[in-house]
GUKOLZA-254410 format. One record per residue: residue in three letters; x, y, z of N, C-alpha, C in turn. Coordinates in Angstrom, 2 decimals. Each point is the difference from the previous one (the first is absolute). Example, Ala and Ser with C-alpha at 12.3 -4.5 7.8 and 13.67 -1.06 7.14 Angstrom:
<kedrens>
{"ALA" {13.19 -5.69 7.80} {-0.89 1.19 0.00} {0.90 1.20 0.00}}
{"SER" {-0.35 1.05 -0.72} {0.82 1.19 0.06} {-0.77 1.09 0.73}}
</kedrens>
This chain:
<kedrens>
{"MET" {-8.22 2.54 -17.12} {-0.01 1.42 0.27} {0.29 0.27 1.48}}
{"LEU" {-0.59 -0.75 0.92} {0.27 0.23 1.42} {1.23 -0.80 0.43}}
{"ASP" {0.86 0.66 0.73} {1.17 -0.66 0.57} {-0.32 -0.48 1.41}}
{"HIS" {-0.58 0.89 0.80} {-0.44 -0.39 1.34} {-1.00 1.01 0.54}}
{"LEU" {-0.69 -0.42 1.05} {-1.03 0.81 0.63} {0.15 -0.13 1.51}}
{"SER" {-0.11 1.10 0.72} {0.09 -0.01 1.46} {-1.24 0.65 0.59}}
{"ILE" {-0.50 -0.60 1.08} {-1.13 0.60 0.71} {0.38 0.19 1.46}}
{"GLN" {-0.64 0.97 0.64} {0.21 0.26 1.42} {-1.13 -0.64 0.79}}
{"CYS" {0.35 -0.60 1.12} {-0.96 -0.75 0.80} {-0.08 0.55 1.41}}
{"ALA" {-1.21 0.03 0.54} {-0.18 0.42 1.39} {0.62 -1.03 0.94}}
{"ASP" {-0.08 -1.27 -0.34} {0.56 -1.08 0.80} {0.73 -0.96 -0.94}}
{"VAL" {1.31 0.18 -0.14} {0.78 -0.78 -0.95} {-0.09 -1.49 0.30}}
{"LEU" {0.03 -0.39 1.27} {-0.06 -1.43 0.34} {-1.33 -0.62 -0.40}}
{"ALA" {-1.09 0.70 0.20} {-1.31 -0.51 -0.42} {-0.07 -0.09 -1.52}}
{"SER" {0.51 1.01 -0.68} {0.01 -0.03 -1.46} {0.90 -1.12 -0.51}}
{"ALA" {1.15 -0.20 0.66} {0.91 -1.06 -0.41} {-0.68 -1.37 0.12}}
{"ALA" {-0.71 -0.23 1.09} {-0.70 -1.27 0.16} {-1.03 -0.20 -1.12}}
{"PHE" {-0.70 1.07 -0.35} {-0.98 -0.06 -1.08} {0.68 -0.34 -1.33}}
{"TYR" {1.05 0.76 -0.35} {0.66 -0.22 -1.29} {0.78 -1.31 -0.05}}
{"ASP" {0.54 -0.46 1.14} {0.62 -1.33 0.05} {-1.02 -1.05 -0.46}}
{"ALA" {-1.23 0.13 0.49} {-1.04 -0.98 -0.30} {-0.52 0.12 -1.43}}
{"VAL" {-0.31 1.23 -0.44} {-0.68 0.13 -1.29} {0.93 -0.06 -1.20}}
{"LEU" {1.28 0.30 0.18} {0.92 -0.06 -1.14} {0.54 -1.40 -0.26}}
{"ALA" {0.00 -0.85 1.02} {0.51 -1.37 -0.16} {-0.72 -0.76 -1.12}}
{"PRO" {-1.33 0.03 -0.08} {-0.66 -0.72 -1.09} {0.32 0.55 -1.39}}
{"LEU" {0.51 1.23 -0.04} {0.35 0.63 -1.28} {1.46 -0.21 -0.36}}
{"GLY" {0.74 -0.69 0.87} {1.42 -0.25 -0.25} {0.92 1.04 0.61}}
{"GLY" {-0.55 0.95 0.75} {0.81 1.04 0.62} {0.32 -0.33 1.44}}
{"SER" {1.08 0.60 0.50} {0.38 -0.21 1.39} {0.81 1.19 0.49}}
{"ARG" {0.21 0.03 1.30} {0.83 1.04 0.61} {1.45 -0.33 -0.34}}
{"LEU" {0.67 0.94 -0.69} {1.38 -0.23 -0.44} {1.02 0.78 0.81}}
{"LEU" {-0.39 1.16 0.51} {0.91 0.84 0.77} {-0.70 0.54 1.24}}
{"ASP" {0.72 0.00 1.09} {-0.48 0.57 1.25} {1.04 1.02 0.43}}
{"LEU" {-0.32 1.28 -0.19} {0.93 1.08 0.32} {-0.48 0.77 1.22}}
{"GLY" {-0.36 -0.72 1.04} {-0.53 0.64 1.20} {-1.44 0.37 -0.21}}
{"PRO" {-0.29 1.31 -0.06} {-1.40 0.40 -0.16} {-0.50 -0.11 -1.45}}
{"VAL" {0.88 -0.32 -0.93} {-0.37 -0.07 -1.42} {0.17 -1.44 -0.48}}
{"LEU" {-1.03 -0.51 -0.68} {0.01 -1.37 -0.48} {-0.19 -0.04 -1.51}}
{"GLY" {0.77 -0.85 -0.68} {-0.09 -0.14 -1.45} {-0.57 -1.35 -0.40}}
{"TYR" {-0.99 0.01 -0.87} {-0.67 -1.21 -0.49} {0.18 -0.12 -1.50}}
{"GLY" {-0.11 -1.23 -0.48} {0.04 -0.22 -1.43} {0.33 -1.44 -0.32}}
{"VAL" {0.49 -0.19 -1.21} {0.48 -1.30 -0.45} {1.50 0.13 -0.12}}
{"ALA" {0.74 -0.93 0.62} {1.47 0.08 0.04} {0.55 0.20 -1.40}}
{"PRO" {1.02 0.81 -0.14} {0.85 0.51 1.06} {-0.33 1.42 0.47}}
{"SER" {-0.94 0.69 -0.66} {-0.18 1.43 0.28} {-1.39 0.33 0.54}}
{"PRO" {-0.05 0.73 1.12} {-1.29 0.49 0.49} {-0.56 1.06 -0.95}}
{"SER" {-1.32 -0.01 -0.15} {-0.64 1.02 -0.83} {-1.15 0.69 0.73}}
{"PHE" {-0.30 -0.48 1.21} {-1.08 0.56 0.81} {0.55 0.18 1.41}}
{"TRP" {-0.13 1.21 0.52} {0.61 0.34 1.29} {-1.04 0.50 0.99}}
{"LEU" {0.18 -0.34 1.26} {-0.81 0.52 1.10} {0.90 0.80 0.93}}
{"GLY" {-0.50 1.11 0.49} {0.74 0.79 0.97} {-0.95 0.74 0.91}}
{"PRO" {0.51 0.56 1.08} {-0.86 0.72 0.95} {-0.41 1.36 -0.56}}
{"ARG" {-1.14 0.47 0.44} {-0.44 1.35 -0.37} {1.01 1.00 0.51}}
{"GLY" {0.24 1.03 -0.80} {1.00 0.99 0.34} {-0.49 1.12 0.88}}
{"ASN" {-1.33 0.12 0.15} {-0.52 1.11 0.80} {-1.39 -0.36 0.51}}
{"ASP" {-0.55 0.87 0.79} {-1.33 -0.23 0.58} {-1.08 0.86 -0.66}}
{"SER" {0.28 0.55 -1.16} {-0.95 0.91 -0.63} {-1.18 -0.70 -0.66}}
{"GLY" {0.06 -1.32 -0.08} {-1.04 -0.74 -0.70} {0.39 -0.31 -1.43}}
{"PHE" {0.96 0.76 -0.57} {0.46 -0.25 -1.36} {1.13 -1.01 0.04}}
{"ALA" {-0.11 -1.02 -0.81} {1.06 -0.99 -0.13} {0.42 -0.04 -1.46}}
{"GLU" {1.16 0.57 -0.28} {0.45 0.06 -1.39} {0.22 -1.40 -0.56}}
{"THR" {-0.23 -0.12 -1.27} {0.33 -1.21 -0.75} {1.30 0.28 -0.73}}
{"HIS" {0.81 -1.04 -0.12} {1.23 0.11 -0.78} {-0.15 -0.89 -1.22}}
{"ILE" {0.13 0.60 -1.18} {-0.12 -0.71 -1.26} {1.30 0.18 -0.76}}
{"ALA" {0.62 -1.12 -0.39} {1.23 0.06 -0.79} {-0.27 -0.58 -1.38}}
{"PHE" {0.26 0.81 -1.01} {-0.16 -0.42 -1.38} {1.35 -0.43 -0.56}}
{"THR" {0.00 -1.05 -0.80} {1.21 -0.51 -0.62} {0.39 0.90 -1.17}}
{"ALA" {1.26 0.38 -0.04} {0.54 0.78 -1.12} {0.96 -0.89 -0.78}}
{"ALA" {-0.03 0.11 -1.31} {0.83 -0.84 -0.86} {1.49 0.29 0.17}}
{"ASP" {0.32 1.27 0.29} {1.40 0.38 0.15} {0.08 1.27 0.84}}
{"ARG" {1.21 0.44 0.28} {0.19 1.18 0.85} {-0.50 1.27 -0.67}}
{"ALA" {0.07 0.05 -1.31} {-0.53 1.17 -0.71} {-1.51 0.13 0.22}}
{"ALA" {-0.70 -1.12 0.07} {-1.44 0.03 0.25} {-0.29 0.48 1.42}}
{"VAL" {0.85 -0.36 0.96} {-0.17 0.51 1.38} {0.14 1.52 -0.01}}
{"ARG" {1.03 0.49 -0.68} {0.20 1.45 -0.07} {-1.16 0.69 -0.72}}
{"ALA" {-0.51 -0.61 -1.07} {-1.13 0.58 -0.73} {-1.26 0.03 0.88}}
{"PHE" {-0.23 -1.08 0.77} {-1.11 -0.03 0.96} {0.14 1.16 0.98}}
{"PHE" {1.19 0.15 0.56} {0.24 1.05 0.99} {-0.24 1.38 -0.61}}
{"ASP" {0.54 0.26 -1.18} {-0.18 1.29 -0.66} {-1.48 0.29 -0.28}}
{"ALA" {-0.73 -1.03 -0.46} {-1.43 0.18 -0.29} {-0.78 0.27 1.28}}
{"ALA" {0.37 -0.69 1.09} {-0.69 0.21 1.28} {0.23 1.41 0.52}}
{"VAL" {1.23 0.47 -0.07} {0.32 1.36 0.46} {-0.75 1.02 -0.86}}
{"ALA" {-0.02 -0.21 -1.31} {-0.71 0.92 -0.90} {-1.50 0.01 0.30}}
{"ALA" {-0.52 -1.13 0.48} {-1.43 -0.08 0.33} {-0.30 0.51 1.40}}
{"GLY" {1.03 0.49 0.71} {-0.21 0.61 1.31} {0.19 -0.92 1.19}}
{"ALA" {0.56 -1.18 -0.21} {0.20 -0.95 1.10} {1.02 0.52 1.00}}
{"GLN" {-0.22 -0.33 1.26} {1.00 0.28 1.04} {1.12 -1.03 -0.15}}
{"VAL" {1.23 0.47 -0.01} {1.15 -0.89 -0.11} {0.31 -0.60 1.36}}
{"LEU" {0.06 -1.33 0.05} {0.45 -0.69 1.20} {1.49 -0.31 -0.13}}
{"TYR" {0.38 -0.64 -1.11} {1.41 -0.33 -0.25} {0.26 0.04 -1.50}}
{"GLU" {1.02 0.76 -0.38} {0.39 0.06 -1.40} {0.59 -1.34 -0.44}}
{"PRO" {0.08 -0.25 -1.30} {0.53 -1.27 -0.49} {1.43 -0.25 0.50}}
{"ARG" {0.20 -1.22 0.51} {1.33 -0.40 0.45} {0.03 -1.51 0.23}}
{"VAL" {1.18 -0.53 0.21} {0.17 -1.40 0.38} {-0.26 -0.11 1.50}}
{"TRP" {-0.72 -1.05 0.38} {-0.34 -0.29 1.41} {0.70 -1.31 0.38}}
{"PRO" {1.28 0.05 0.38} {0.73 -1.25 0.30} {-0.53 -0.74 1.21}}
{"GLU" {-0.75 0.68 0.87} {-0.57 -0.70 1.15} {-1.08 -1.00 -0.43}}
{"TYR" {-0.54 0.17 -1.22} {-0.97 -0.96 -0.54} {0.73 -1.09 -0.79}}
{"HIS" {0.81 0.40 -0.97} {0.97 -0.87 -0.67} {0.87 0.86 -0.89}}
{"ALA" {1.07 -0.57 -0.48} {1.06 0.78 -0.67} {-0.46 0.77 -1.24}}
{"THR" {-1.02 -0.47 -0.70} {-0.43 0.68 -1.22} {-1.41 0.58 0.10}}
{"TYR" {-0.51 0.16 1.22} {-1.35 0.55 0.21} {0.07 1.50 -0.25}}
{"TYR" {-0.57 0.44 -1.12} {0.01 1.41 -0.39} {-1.44 0.49 0.00}}
{"ALA" {-0.30 1.01 0.80} {-1.39 0.42 0.16} {-0.12 1.47 0.32}}
{"ALA" {-1.20 0.51 -0.24} {-0.41 1.36 0.39} {-1.37 -0.11 0.66}}
{"PHE" {-0.25 0.89 0.98} {-1.23 -0.03 0.78} {-0.63 1.38 0.03}}
{"VAL" {-1.33 0.05 -0.21} {-0.76 1.25 0.05} {-1.32 -0.26 0.72}}
{"ARG" {-0.70 1.09 0.36} {-1.35 -0.11 0.55} {-1.00 0.36 -1.09}}
{"ASP" {-1.04 -0.82 -0.11} {-1.07 0.32 -0.94} {-0.92 1.06 0.62}}
{"PRO" {-1.00 0.49 -0.73} {-0.87 1.05 0.55} {-0.74 -0.38 1.27}}
{"ASP" {-0.15 -1.30 0.28} {-0.68 -0.43 1.22} {0.95 -0.32 1.14}}
{"GLY" {1.30 0.21 -0.20} {0.97 -0.23 1.06} {0.62 -1.38 0.02}}
{"ASN" {-0.30 -0.83 -0.99} {0.59 -1.33 -0.06} {1.44 0.06 -0.51}}
{"ASN" {0.79 -0.96 0.43} {1.41 -0.10 -0.37} {0.09 -0.85 -1.27}}
{"VAL" {0.41 0.63 -1.11} {0.06 -0.67 -1.29} {1.45 -0.05 -0.46}}
{"GLU" {0.42 -1.18 -0.42} {1.39 -0.26 -0.37} {0.07 -0.58 -1.41}}
{"ALA" {1.08 0.32 -0.69} {0.39 -0.73 -1.22} {1.34 -0.63 0.31}}
{"VAL" {0.16 -1.30 -0.32} {1.21 -0.72 0.33} {0.47 -0.85 -1.17}}
{"CYS" {1.32 0.00 -0.17} {0.67 -0.86 -0.96} {0.99 -0.86 0.79}}
{"HIS" {-0.05 -1.30 -0.21} {0.89 -0.91 0.73} {1.26 -0.35 -0.80}}
{"ALA" {0.03 0.38 -1.26} {1.12 -0.35 -0.87} {1.19 0.93 0.21}}
{"PRO" {1.21 -0.50 -0.22} {1.16 0.90 0.07} {-0.04 1.00 -1.15}}
{"GLU" {0.76 1.07 0.14} {0.00 1.05 -1.02} {0.55 -0.52 -1.31}}
</kedrens>
């Protein structure tokens, strides 16, 4: 059900040192280093991400990405979220900066978290 999860950290380097240590016994490791954002998981794909806090308000949004079976399910997720009153972050589309068939939509849940549905399969 979960595709990936991202958390915001007050000190990314301190958090990275922690997760480097605690994920190793579980078979996980740091797979991607994108500057301030780090991806962990089991090769070849990261499923757990660390990044810096986006603001000083004390709120640190969580990013949750749910796996969708196909692009129609991504669109259905988006339509249901909008009907339920979610704030639209990004309408369904291909995100080639992630990979050629990454199709996703992003909304905010009632608590302000970034919730995504993603399909990795081609159309």
